[in-house]
C-alpha positions in Angstrom: 80.5 5.1 189.4 81.3 8.3 191.4 83.7 8.0 194.3 84.5 9.9 197.5 86.5 9.4 200.7 85.4 9.6 204.3 87.2 11.2 207.2 89.4 8.1 207.6 90.5 8.3 204.0 88.5 5.2 203.0 87.1 5.2 199.5 83.4 5.0 199.0 81.3 4.0 195.9 78.5 6.6 195.6 75.1 5.5 194.6 73.4 8.9 194.7 74.0 12.4 196.1 71.5 14.8 197.6 72.1 18.6 198.0 71.3 20.0 201.4 69.9 23.4 202.4 73.1 23.9 204.3 75.0 24.2 201.0 76.8 20.8 201.2 76.3 17.6 199.3 75.3 14.4 201.2 76.6 11.2 199.5 75.0 7.8 199.9 76.8 4.6 199.0 79.0 1.8 200.3 82.6 1.6 201.4 84.8 0.2 198.6 86.3 -2.4 200.9 83.0 -3.7 202.3 80.1 -5.8 200.8 77.3 -3.8 199.3 74.5 -5.1 201.6 71.4 -3.2 202.7 70.4 0.3 201.6 73.1 2.9 200.7 74.6 4.5 203.8 75.6 8.1 204.4 79.3 8.7 203.7 81.1 10.4 206.6 82.8 12.9 204.4 85.1 15.6 205.9 82.6 18.3 204.7 79.6 16.6 206.4 81.4 15.9 209.7 82.8 19.5 209.8 79.3 20.8 209.3 77.9 18.6 212.1 80.6 20.0 214.5 79.3 23.5 213.8 75.5 23.0 214.2 73.2 21.6 216.8 71.4 18.3 216.4 68.1 20.2 215.8 69.7 22.3 213.1 71.3 19.3 211.4 67.9 17.5 211.2 66.3 20.6 209.8 69.0 21.3 207.1 70.2 17.9 206.0 68.5 15.1 204.1 69.5 12.5 206.7 67.3 10.7 209.1 67.6 11.5 212.8 68.8 8.0 213.7 71.6 8.1 211.1 72.6 11.6 212.3 72.9 10.4 215.8 75.1 7.5 214.8 77.4 9.7 212.8 77.7 12.2 215.7 78.4 9.3 218.1 81.2 7.9 215.8 82.9 11.2 215.7 82.4 12.1 219.4 80.2 15.1 218.5 78.3 15.9 221.7 76.9 19.2 222.9 79.7 19.5 225.5 82.3 18.7 222.9 80.8 21.2 220.5 80.7 23.9 223.2 84.4 23.3 224.0 85.3 23.5 220.3 83.3 26.7 219.8 85.0 28.3 222.8 88.4 27.4 221.4 87.4 29.0 218.0 86.1 32.1 219.9 89.4 32.4 221.7 91.4 32.2 218.5 89.2 34.8 216.8 89.1 37.2 219.7 92.9 36.9 220.1 93.3 37.9 216.5 91.0 40.9 217.0 89.2 41.7 220.2 85.6 42.5 219.8 85.5 46.1 221.2 82.0 47.6 221.9 80.8 49.4 218.8 78.0 51.9 218.6 76.2 51.1 215.4 76.2 54.1 213.0 75.7 54.5 209.3 79.3 55.5 208.7 81.2 52.6 210.3 81.5 49.4 208.3 84.0 46.8 209.4 84.1 44.0 206.8 87.1 42.2 208.4 86.5 38.4 208.4 87.8 38.2 211.9 85.2 40.7 213.1 82.3 38.9 211.3 83.3 35.6 213.0 83.8 37.2 216.4 80.3 38.9 216.2 78.4 35.7 215.2 80.3 33.5 217.7 79.6 36.0 220.5 75.9 35.8 219.7 76.2 32.0 219.6 76.9 32.0 223.3 73.2 32.6 224.0 71.5 31.9 220.6 71.6 29.1 218.1 72.7 29.9 214.6 69.2 29.4 213.4 67.8 31.8 216.0 70.4 34.4 215.0 69.3 34.1 211.4 65.6 34.5 212.3 66.1 37.5 214.5 68.5 39.3 212.2 66.7 38.5 209.0 69.7 36.7 207.6 69.7 33.4 205.8 70.8 30.5 208.0 73.6 29.4 205.6 74.8 33.0 205.4 75.1 33.1 209.2 77.3 30.0 209.0 79.4 31.7 206.4 79.8 34.8 208.6 80.8 32.6 211.5 83.5 31.1 209.3 84.9 34.6 208.4 83.0 35.8 205.4 83.0 39.6 204.9 79.9 41.2 206.3 77.8 43.7 204.4 76.9 46.8 206.4 73.2 45.9 206.9 74.3 42.5 208.3 76.8 44.2 210.6 74.3 46.8 211.7 71.6 44.2 212.7 74.0 41.7 214.3 75.6 44.5 216.4 72.2 45.7 217.7 71.2 42.1 218.4 74.4 41.5 220.3 73.8 44.7 222.4 70.4 43.5 223.4 68.3 46.0 221.4 64.9 44.8 220.3 63.9 46.6 217.1 60.3 47.1 216.1 60.3 44.2 213.7 61.6 41.9 216.5 58.4 42.8 218.5 56.2 41.7 215.6 57.1 38.0 215.7 59.9 38.6 213.1 57.4 39.6 210.4 58.7 41.6 207.5 57.3 45.2 207.1 54.1 45.6 205.2 54.6 47.3 201.7 52.6 50.3 203.0 54.9 50.7 206.0 58.0 50.9 203.7 56.5 53.6 201.4 55.0 55.5 204.4 58.4 55.7 206.2 60.2 56.8 203.0 57.7 59.5 202.2 57.7 60.8 205.8 61.3 61.7 205.6 61.1 63.1 202.0 63.2 60.5 200.2 62.8 59.4 196.6 62.8 55.7 195.9 66.3 55.9 194.5 67.6 57.8 197.6 65.9 55.2 199.8 67.5 52.4 197.9 70.9 54.1 198.1 70.5 54.4 201.9 70.4 50.6 202.3 72.9 49.8 199.6 70.2 48.4 197.2 69.2 49.0 193.6 66.1 50.9 192.6 64.5 47.8 191.1 64.7 46.0 194.5 63.3 49.0 196.3 60.3 49.2 194.0 59.6 45.5 194.5 59.8 45.9 198.3 57.3 48.7 198.3 54.9 46.4 196.4 55.6 43.5 198.7 57.0 41.3 196.0 59.2 40.1 197.8 58.9 41.6 201.3 61.7 43.8 202.3 64.5 41.8 204.1 64.5 42.5 207.9 68.1 43.6 208.0 67.5 46.2 205.2 64.3 47.4 207.0 66.2 47.8 210.3 68.9 49.8 208.6 66.4 52.0 206.8 64.6 52.7 210.1 67.8 53.7 211.7 68.9 56.0 208.9 65.5 57.7 208.7 65.8 58.8 212.4 68.6 61.2 211.4 66.3 62.8 208.7 63.4 63.6 211.0 
């Protein structure tokens, strides 16, 4: 039978494991030193508890295969409240900003800062006013990717471009259309209006030609971050 340990170092017998949208595994079972009565319980693994410290209750319910009541009990056991999370986030922000102050940056196509400390500082700065889920929706970035950036993953330039503009309070055209991706015709029309070939357009947003052709056909829609970057670059060509 599989085993794991909780945050107290206590061994658990695992009955089954469920993967979560958040990219972690949720283990159900029983403490090894307790009777196996009732249905399997969620193991308070360090990975799970660390995730709960980073996200709101609403985001936890949305991304984890755990009932709301069980989540509230786990948060209570570990002292995870909104105030405690806010204090912990502020401490993380101070550490990140002390390592590298987040100086104002004017987004431009020639400046790419992939430093993990800058990625974390940028997302954590936005987190003062937006939830991580809202950041992902507005920037067109997957929720779990936003969490990775907050933890110091290296940013791509399209991610940096969009997050910087979001931080500076700019509302791009796609933000005013209820966060809808561009229509295939809009993508092709903008490309043709500035005289770019499909390959040149793909190069402009750091994509391959196969992806660009698919975006112009709408299968799948062009990612919002790529669309924002392409709009920005096309302004210099008009």
